[in-house]
Residue, then its C-alpha position, 0 to 999 in steps of 0.5 A: x722303350x717308346x714311352x721312355x723315348x717320348x718322355x726324353x724327347x719331350x723333356x728336351x723340347x721343354x728344356x729348349x723352350x725354357x732356354x729360348x725364354x731365358x736366352x734371347x736369340x742373336x740380337x737384331x740390328x734394332x735391339x739394344x744388345x747387352x753382353x752378360x759374362x755371368x757365373x751360375x756354376x762353381x763355388x760362387x754360382x748360387x750368388x750369380x744365379x740370384x744376381x743375374x736372374x734379377x738383372x735379366x728379369x728386369x730387361x725382360x720386364x721392360x720388353x714386356x711392359x713397355x717394349x723396351x726404351x722408346x721402342x728399342x727392345x733389349x736382347x742379351x746373351x750370357x757366357x759362363x765365366x765360373x768367376x774365373x779371370x781367364x774365362x771372364x776375358x774369353x767371354x768378354x771377347x766373344x760377346x762384344x762382337x754380337x753388336x757392332x753398335x752397342x759393343x755390349x752396352x754395359x759390362x757387369x762381371x760381378x767380379x773384381x778380378x775379372x774387372x781388373x783383367x778387362x779394364x784396359x780392353x773395355x777402354x780400348x773398345x769404348x764400352x763401359x765397364x760397370x763395377x757396382x759395388x766391386x772393382x777398382x776404387x780409384x776408377x772413381x776418377x773419370x779423368x783417368x778411367x773414362x770407361x770404368x764406373x764403380x757405381x753406387x759405392x766403392x769398397x773403400x767408402x763401404x769400409x769407411x761407412x762401416x767404421x762410422x757405424x761402429x763409432x756411432x754405436x760407441x758414443x762417437x769414438x773407437x779409440x782403444x778398440x780392437x778390430x780384426x779385418x778378416x778378408x778373402x785373400x784376393x783383389x776383392x779382399x785387399x781393396x779396402x785395406x788402405x781405407x781401413x788403415x787410414x781409418x785406424x790412425x784417425x779413429x785410434x783403434x788397433x787393426x789386425x788383418x787376417x787373410x783367408x785363402x780361396x774359396x774360404x772353407x778352411x778358417x780354423x786357424x784364423x778364428x783361433x787367432x781371432x779368439x786369442x786377439x779378442x777384438x771388439x769387432x770383426x769387419x768381414x770381407x767374405x764371399x761365397x762358401x767363406x761366409x757361412x764357414x766364418x759364421x759357423x766358426x765364430x759360433x764354435x769359438x764363441x765369438x758373438x755374431x752381433x760383433x761381426x759386420x760383413x761387406x755387401x757380398x757377405x750379406x745375402x740369404x745365400x750366406x746366412x741361410x746355410x749357417x742356420x742359428x750361427x748367423x742370427x744377429x750377424x750384420x752386414x752392409x748393403x746398398x740395396x734392400x731385400x723384400x718384395x715390398x718394393x713395387x718394381x720387384x712385386x711387378x716383375x714377379x707378376x708380369x715376367x713370371x706371370x708370362x712364364x718368362x722368368x729367368x730363375x727356376x726358384x721363385x723364392x729367390x725373388x726379393x732376396x738381397x742378390x736378386x734385388x741387387x741384380x734388378x738395381x744394376x739393371x735399372x741403372x743400366x736401363x736409365x743410362x740407355x734412356x738418358x743416352x737416347x734423350x741426348x743422341x736420339x730416341x728410338x735408336x740403339x745406343x753406342x758404347x761411347x754414348x753409354x759412357x757419356x750417360x753413365x758419367x751424367x747420371x742423376x737418378x734422384x728419389x723422384x725418378x726412383x719413385x717413378x720406376x717403383x724403386x723407392x728405397x731399393x738403392x740410393x740416389x746416384x749422381x755422377x760426373x767425370x770427377x766422381x764415377x761412384x755417384x753415391x758412397x752410401x750404405x745401410x747396415x742390416x741384421x739377420x734376425x734368423x729368418x730375414x734381413x732387418x735394416x738397423x741404420x739409415x743411409x751412412x756415407x763414408x768419409x769422403x775427405x779421407x777416402x777420395x784423396x786416397x783413390x785420387x792418389x792411386x789414380x794418379x799413380x796408375x796414369x803415370x804407369x800407363x802414360x795417361x794424361x788425365x782429361x775428361x772426355x767431351x760428349 
């Protein structure tokens, strides 16, 4: 029995060593602590593994490559939410006390539902809630939501940009066309509806809305209805297992995948890989590119994994859509830390309030992206109190059976249509919460 015991003990030591490299110990006073309410298990665990793997790998990269930002290293701790709203709140409450200074620096929950659940808490605690590609669209209005940042592009602007892409592919007009909106029946799936309904009136296409219950592995009824409707296109707002299920169901009823465009949360390798041939030709929106040909992604692979400090066990995930998306989210967070240090003191730990100012004054242009080795990874971002989104642009990619191929340049949604919609929503929220809209001063 002794050899077996030794083997087991050795395995335990190896596992503990691995955990120490992935999950830093309690943050020191001189560290910039980042709280990470993540999800690695549950129906959406595969997605979380890639996203948070990329996010943490970039923090590790900065620590290894440059010693952090101006000598301030990053520390972090994960807390498993299982993509569950109640657990997300519990994780937020537990992690925020790990650093009285930063209060978590910037919260990335990668969940619209959890974002809604902690929105008021983050404002009270004065720590930025970052909703990159998810969350409340009306939080673009910083005069009402000073600590909430739906950065890069919101669901409503994404939906508008998808409509623009379809119109461009139809001679500039969708008049008389039929479009089905197939969506995850949750806050995530419901967010774009107001934008799509407004677009349908302007562009004169018939819109049919079809919800799918969580987690989405039963869609037979929905696709039979789609076959009966016989739409020109399906705009698809899926998540997790719902995505591969939809592609297989579309193949079964004979609906062309080339006529389906998914959201950016329905456009990763985790979504199309399990669907096999049923995914070929399928398109989706994205605000970041895939591949290791982006210099920063290749350097992370070399520096972090070369040092045995990588966060994910499956190295093949490096360069995938969700991994690169996690890296892009970390880049934006780190650049906000850098900007805050430039204003409030280099070499100092940044507070939640200082981070809020930085996120509201971002100006990440192409020259800066190039200096970071992130050219083309994500669009330029320029924020203000009036615009916590900062971009509003997407690209469309298509799955060729083995990889994602870009089929468009950057496309911006119709701001003249969408921005008044979220401003009206923000105004209603302010009235409901008895908030006097005002831009915070630095």
